[in-house]
C-alpha positions in Angstrom: 0.0 0.0 0.0 1.1 3.6 -0.7 0.4 5.8 2.4 0.2 9.5 1.5 0.4 11.7 4.6 -0.6 15.2 5.1 2.2 16.8 7.2 1.0 19.6 9.5 -1.4 18.1 12.0 -0.6 14.5 11.2 3.2 14.0 11.5 3.9 17.6 12.7 2.2 19.3 15.6 0.0 22.0 14.2 -1.1 25.1 16.1 -4.1 27.4 15.7 -2.3 29.9 17.9 0.7 29.7 15.6 -1.4 30.3 12.5 -3.1 33.2 14.2 0.2 34.9 15.2 1.8 34.2 11.8 -1.0 35.8 9.8 -1.2 38.8 12.2 2.6 39.3 11.5 2.1 39.0 7.7 -0.7 41.5 7.8 1.4 43.9 9.8 4.3 43.5 7.4 1.9 44.4 4.6 1.1 47.7 6.3 -2.4 46.8 7.6 -4.0 45.8 10.8 -5.3 42.3 11.3 -8.7 43.6 12.5 -9.4 44.6 8.9 -9.9 40.9 8.3 -10.9 39.3 11.6 -11.6 40.7 15.0 -10.7 37.7 17.2 -9.1 34.3 17.3 -12.4 32.6 16.8 -13.1 34.8 13.7 -9.7 34.0 12.4 -10.4 30.2 12.5 -13.5 30.9 10.4 -11.5 33.1 8.0 -8.5 30.9 7.6 -8.3 28.5 4.6 -5.8 25.6 4.3 -5.3 26.9 0.8 -2.8 29.6 1.6 -3.0 31.0 -1.9 -6.7 31.7 -1.3 -5.6 33.4 2.0 -3.1 35.5 0.0 -5.8 36.6 -2.4 -8.1 37.5 0.5 -5.5 39.6 2.2 -4.8 41.5 -1.0 -1.3 42.5 0.1 1.5 43.5 -2.3 3.3 40.5 -3.7 7.0 39.8 -3.6 7.7 40.7 0.0 8.6 37.2 1.2 5.5 36.5 3.1 6.1 32.8 3.2 9.4 33.4 5.1 7.6 35.7 7.5 4.9 33.1 8.0 7.3 30.2 8.8 9.6 32.4 11.0 6.6 32.8 13.3 4.6 29.6 12.8 7.5 27.2 13.1 8.0 28.4 16.7 4.8 26.6 17.5 5.3 23.5 15.2 7.4 20.5 16.0 7.6 16.8 15.0 5.6 14.5 17.2 8.0 12.4 19.3 6.7 9.3 17.7 6.8 10.3 14.1 10.3 8.9 13.1 9.6 5.6 14.8 6.1 5.2 13.3 7.4 6.1 9.8 10.2 3.6 10.1 7.9 0.8 11.1 5.3 1.6 8.3 8.1 1.7 5.8 8.9 -1.9 6.4 5.5 -2.9 4.8 4.3 0.1 2.8 5.5 2.8 0.4 5.3 6.3 2.0 4.9 9.8 0.7 3.9 13.3 1.9 1.5 15.7 0.2 1.4 19.0 2.1 0.1 22.5 1.3 3.2 23.7 3.2 6.2 24.6 1.0 8.4 21.6 0.4 11.6 23.6 1.1 10.3 24.3 4.6 8.9 20.8 5.3 12.3 19.4 4.4 13.7 21.0 7.5 11.8 18.5 9.6 12.2 15.4 7.4 15.8 14.4 8.0 15.0 11.8 10.7 13.0 9.8 8.3 13.2 11.2 4.8 15.0 8.0 3.6 11.7 6.2 4.0 9.7 8.6 1.8 9.3 7.9 -1.9 8.0 11.4 -2.7 7.4 14.7 -0.9 5.1 17.1 -2.7 4.7 20.6 -1.4 2.9 23.8 -2.3 5.6 24.9 -4.9 5.3 21.6 -6.8 1.7 22.0 -7.9 -0.6 24.6 -9.4 -3.6 23.7 -7.3 -3.5 23.0 -3.5 -5.7 20.7 -1.6 -8.6 20.0 -1.8 -7.5 19.6 -5.5 -6.1 16.1 -6.0 -3.2 17.3 -8.2 -0.6 16.4 -5.7 -1.9 12.9 -5.2 -1.9 12.3 -8.9 1.7 13.5 -9.0 2.7 11.1 -6.2 1.0 8.2 -8.0 2.9 9.1 -11.2 6.3 9.3 -9.3 5.8 6.0 -7.5 4.1 4.1 -10.2 1.6 2.8 -7.7 -2.1 2.5 -8.7 -4.8 4.5 -7.0 -6.5 1.4 -5.8 -3.5 0.7 -3.6 -3.2 4.1 -2.1 -4.6 6.0 0.9 -4.5 9.7 1.8 -4.3 10.4 5.5 -5.0 13.9 6.9 -6.5 16.0 9.6 -8.6 18.4 7.6 -11.7 18.0 5.3 -9.5 19.2 2.4 -7.3 16.1 2.8 -10.3 13.8 2.5 -11.8 15.7 -0.3 -8.5 15.5 -2.3 -8.3 11.8 -1.6 -11.8 11.1 -2.7 -11.4 13.3 -5.8 -8.3 11.1 -6.7 -10.3 7.9 -6.0 -7.9 6.7 -3.4 -8.8 5.5 0.1 -8.9 8.1 2.9 -8.1 8.2 6.6 -8.5 10.8 9.3 -6.5 11.5 12.5 -8.0 12.9 15.6 -5.0 14.8 16.9 -4.8 17.5 14.2 -6.7 20.8 13.6 -9.8 19.4 12.0 -13.1 18.9 13.8 -13.5 15.2 14.4 -17.3 15.0 13.8 -17.0 16.9 10.6 -14.2 14.7 9.4 -16.2 11.6 10.2 -19.2 13.0 8.2 -17.0 12.8 5.1 -17.0 9.0 5.6 -13.3 8.2 5.5 -12.2 4.6 5.0 -9.9 4.7 8.1 -10.1 6.5 11.5 -7.1 7.0 13.7 -7.8 8.1 17.2 -4.2 7.5 18.4 -0.9 7.4 16.5 -0.5 3.7 17.4 -3.6 3.0 15.3 -1.5 3.9 12.2 0.6 0.8 12.8 -2.4 -1.4 12.2 -2.7 -0.4 8.6 
């Protein structure tokens, strides 16, 4: 089986607080005040979209100012690999092919991958594709790179967009409970696999 992981929220600790602070910093760097877009943390969670290109369009800030670097400089202070990630990836790699499809820029994701990158057959990030999740473009690219058929693949994520991308690509889907996504909403999308604890991943 080919297991395609989302990164943030699945293998890497994701943080709503980190996202909030990062976007406030970006908006300030663009010469505006964040309250032009959202008044509170709860409103930010409604405003935010996993497709950061859509967020960029919504902000309407001048391009070419290195906002991705500003974002990661702030957000990465809140993000870290789960302690179990390298070991779980190592175990899964004994039986399965593994890949990552993330909306995060690949160049930044690579900073975290060294403990287990040797086990990954493909890493697809935001700069590798024209359309981010929920578009399935990245999944199709991974299938092409690995030569594995869609019938033998599963997309595992923590957000509805991960499941939507998987279903659009006609691969199996799985959801994790420890990410940013609302569990009940994720279950309503009828994924093939449900992972309440990281140890459940080893039962694939």
